[in-house]
C-alpha positions as CSV (number, residue, x, y, z in Angstrom):
1,M,36.0,16.4,12.2
2,R,32.6,17.6,12.8
3,G,31.4,16.4,9.3
4,S,32.4,12.8,10.1
5,H,29.4,12.7,12.5
6,A,26.9,14.2,10.1
7,R,23.5,12.6,10.1
8,P,22.5,10.8,6.8
9,D,20.6,12.9,4.3
10,P,17.0,11.8,4.7
11,A,16.4,12.3,1.0
12,R,19.3,9.9,0.1
13,S,18.5,7.1,2.5
14,V,15.6,5.2,4.0
15,R,15.0,3.2,7.1
16,V,14.2,-0.4,6.0
17,T,12.5,-3.1,8.0
18,E,13.0,-5.8,5.3
19,I,13.5,-6.5,1.6
20,F,12.1,-9.7,0.3
21,H,11.0,-11.5,-2.8
22,S,7.5,-13.0,-2.6
23,I,4.1,-13.4,-4.3
24,Q,2.1,-10.2,-4.5
25,G,-0.9,-10.9,-2.2
26,E,-3.2,-8.1,-3.1
27,S,-4.0,-5.4,-5.7
28,T,-4.7,-6.0,-9.4
29,R,-1.3,-7.7,-9.6
30,A,-2.1,-10.4,-7.0
31,G,-0.3,-13.6,-7.8
32,L,2.7,-12.1,-9.5
33,P,6.3,-12.4,-8.2
34,C,7.2,-9.1,-6.6
35,T,10.1,-7.7,-4.6
36,F,8.9,-5.8,-1.5
37,V,10.8,-3.0,0.2
38,R,9.2,-2.5,3.6
39,L,10.1,0.8,5.2
40,T,10.0,1.4,8.9
41,G,7.6,3.7,10.7
42,C,3.9,4.6,10.7
43,P,1.9,7.3,12.4
44,L,-1.3,5.3,12.3
45,R,-2.4,2.5,14.6
46,C,-5.1,0.6,12.7
47,A,-7.0,-1.8,15.0
48,W,-6.4,-4.7,12.6
49,C,-2.7,-3.9,11.6
50,D,-0.7,-7.0,10.9
51,T,2.7,-5.3,10.4
52,A,3.2,-3.6,13.8
53,Y,6.8,-5.0,13.7
54,A,7.5,-2.3,11.1
55,F,6.6,0.6,13.5
56,H,10.1,0.8,15.0
57,G,13.7,-0.4,14.4
58,G,14.8,-1.2,10.9
59,A,18.2,-0.3,9.4
60,R,19.2,2.9,7.7
61,M,20.2,2.2,4.1
62,E,21.4,4.5,1.3
63,I,19.2,4.5,-1.7
64,D,22.0,2.9,-3.8
65,E,22.2,0.1,-1.3
66,V,18.5,-0.6,-1.6
67,L,18.8,-0.5,-5.4
68,R,21.5,-3.2,-5.2
69,A,19.4,-5.3,-2.9
70,V,16.4,-5.1,-5.2
71,A,18.5,-6.0,-8.3
72,E,19.7,-9.2,-6.5
73,R,16.1,-10.4,-6.5
74,D,16.0,-10.2,-10.3
75,C,12.3,-9.2,-10.5
76,R,11.0,-6.2,-12.4
77,L,7.9,-5.6,-10.2
78,V,8.7,-3.8,-6.9
79,E,6.4,-2.6,-4.1
80,I,7.4,0.0,-1.6
81,T,5.3,-0.5,1.5
82,G,5.4,-0.1,5.3
83,G,4.5,0.9,7.8
84,E,3.6,4.1,6.0
85,P,6.4,4.6,3.5
86,L,5.6,8.2,2.7
87,V,6.6,9.4,6.1
88,Q,10.2,9.0,4.9
89,P,11.4,11.7,2.5
90,G,13.6,9.1,0.8
91,A,10.7,7.0,-0.2
92,A,9.7,9.2,-3.1
93,V,13.4,9.4,-4.2
94,L,13.7,5.6,-4.0
95,A,10.6,5.2,-6.1
96,R,11.9,7.6,-8.8
97,R,15.3,5.8,-8.9
98,L,13.6,2.4,-9.3
99,L,11.5,3.8,-12.1
100,D,14.5,5.2,-13.8
101,E,16.0,1.7,-13.7
102,G,13.0,0.4,-15.6
103,Y,11.1,-1.3,-12.7
104,T,7.4,-1.2,-12.4
105,V,6.9,0.5,-9.0
106,L,3.9,0.1,-6.7
107,V,3.7,2.2,-3.5
108,E,1.2,1.1,-0.9
109,T,0.2,4.1,1.3
110,S,-2.4,4.7,3.9
111,G,-3.8,7.8,2.2
112,A,-3.0,9.8,5.4
113,V,0.1,11.3,3.8
114,D,0.4,13.5,0.8
115,V,0.8,11.3,-2.3
116,S,1.6,14.1,-4.7
117,V,5.3,13.7,-3.8
118,L,5.4,10.6,-5.9
119,D,6.5,10.4,-9.5
120,D,3.6,10.2,-11.9
121,R,4.9,6.9,-13.2
122,V,4.3,5.2,-9.8
123,H,1.3,3.0,-9.3
124,R,-0.2,4.2,-6.1
125,I,-2.3,1.7,-4.0
126,M,-4.0,4.0,-1.6
127,D,-5.6,2.4,1.5
128,L,-8.5,4.6,2.6
129,K,-9.2,3.9,6.2
130,C,-12.7,2.7,7.1
131,P,-14.3,3.4,10.5
132,G,-13.5,-0.1,11.8
133,S,-9.8,0.7,11.5
134,G,-10.1,3.4,14.2
135,E,-8.2,5.8,11.9
136,E,-10.9,7.1,9.6
137,H,-10.1,10.7,10.8
138,R,-6.6,10.4,9.4
139,N,-7.8,10.2,5.7
140,L,-6.3,13.0,3.7
141,W,-9.2,13.5,1.3
142,S,-7.2,15.9,-0.9
143,N,-5.2,12.9,-2.0
144,L,-8.1,11.8,-4.2
145,D,-7.4,14.8,-6.4
146,H,-4.0,13.3,-7.2
147,L,-5.2,9.8,-8.3
148,T,-4.9,8.8,-11.9
149,R,-6.1,5.9,-14.0
150,R,-2.9,4.0,-13.1
151,D,-3.7,4.0,-9.4
152,E,-5.8,1.8,-7.1
153,V,-7.8,2.4,-4.0
154,K,-8.2,-0.2,-1.3
155,F,-10.7,-0.5,1.5
156,V,-10.0,-2.9,4.3
157,V,-13.4,-3.8,5.8
158,A,-13.9,-5.2,9.3
159,D,-17.7,-5.5,9.3
160,P,-20.7,-4.8,7.1
161,A,-20.8,-1.1,8.2
162,D,-17.3,-0.7,6.8
163,F,-18.4,-1.9,3.4
164,E,-21.4,0.4,3.4
165,W,-19.0,3.3,4.2
166,S,-16.7,2.2,1.4
167,A,-19.6,2.0,-1.1
168,E,-20.7,5.5,-0.1
169,V,-17.2,6.9,-0.5
170,I,-16.9,5.3,-3.9
171,R,-20.2,6.8,-5.1
172,R,-19.7,10.2,-3.6
173,H,-16.2,10.7,-5.0
174,R,-16.9,8.8,-8.2
175,L,-13.8,6.8,-7.6
176,D,-14.6,4.4,-10.4
177,E,-13.9,7.3,-12.8
178,R,-10.7,8.4,-11.1
179,V,-8.7,5.3,-10.9
180,R,-7.4,2.9,-13.6
181,N,-10.4,1.6,-15.5
182,G,-12.7,1.1,-12.5
183,S,-14.5,-1.7,-14.3
184,L,-11.3,-3.7,-14.3
185,G,-11.2,-3.8,-10.5
186,A,-8.8,-1.0,-9.4
187,L,-11.2,-0.4,-6.5
188,L,-10.2,-3.1,-4.0
189,V,-12.3,-4.5,-1.1
190,S,-10.3,-6.6,1.3
191,P,-11.8,-8.2,4.4
192,V,-9.9,-8.2,7.7
193,W,-8.5,-11.7,7.9
194,G,-10.8,-14.0,9.8
195,T,-13.3,-11.4,11.0
196,V,-15.8,-11.1,8.0
197,S,-18.0,-13.7,6.4
198,L,-16.6,-14.0,2.8
199,E,-20.0,-15.1,1.6
200,D,-21.8,-12.2,3.1
201,L,-19.2,-9.7,1.8
202,A,-19.5,-11.2,-1.7
203,G,-23.2,-10.8,-1.5
204,A,-23.0,-7.2,-0.4
205,I,-20.6,-6.4,-3.3
206,L,-22.9,-8.0,-5.8
207,A,-25.9,-6.2,-4.4
208,S,-24.1,-2.8,-4.6
209,G,-23.5,-3.0,-8.3
210,L,-20.2,-1.4,-7.9
211,P,-17.2,-2.3,-10.1
212,V,-15.0,-3.4,-7.1
213,R,-12.5,-6.2,-6.9
214,F,-13.1,-8.6,-4.0
215,Q,-9.7,-9.8,-2.8
216,T,-8.3,-11.7,0.2
217,Q,-4.7,-11.8,1.3
218,L,-3.3,-14.4,-1.1
219,H,0.0,-14.7,0.8
220,K,-1.9,-15.8,3.9
221,H,-3.7,-18.5,2.0
222,I,-0.2,-19.7,0.9
223,W,1.9,-19.3,4.0
224,G,-0.7,-19.0,6.8
225,A,-2.5,-16.3,8.8
226,D,0.7,-15.3,10.7
227,R,2.3,-14.1,7.5
228,A,2.1,-10.3,7.6
229,G,2.5,-8.2,4.5
230,V,0.9,-7.2,1.2
């Protein structure tokens, strides 16, 4: 029968690179146990990307299958990441289903794709692309209008110029007023691993007077620089 060869409904399934239980390496929840659902595919090619293995491949899974896999990890904090998860229509559905099951759900997104598709209960971690990424032109600035006080904005900086760009964006768009209690560090500054002087970046943050959270990739401190992820 023709129906037996029907393609999966993209709103009822997702292509998954990996599902794993680990320590949250970044964000205001750094250090907490977290289950990660890494979806496959990304239209961006950031110069410093450490998850290029998620660009292609993966396995198609029904949303219910993903929910069962997450439940097996027995952790109430879940992050949907990529790649760029929001290129898949099923990502927003998965986030909503997890929320309905009582999970706290983080979605890490590049900011290049419309974030308004996400349930308002999601904690968005939006990675605005600095010039050093080579993908600054992909930033969808209208996404800033959808941010709430439960959300976070991340800037990955490759050099001092990237931090100056980040500081200017924060001030111009008053991001400390948009996201969750900016004074508590929901504006995240993360150096590209091994390329930026941590001391110099810390000095620049202090001199800026901005309420940003200086973070490094905790998982790499634990498992080594080859450990990709969030």
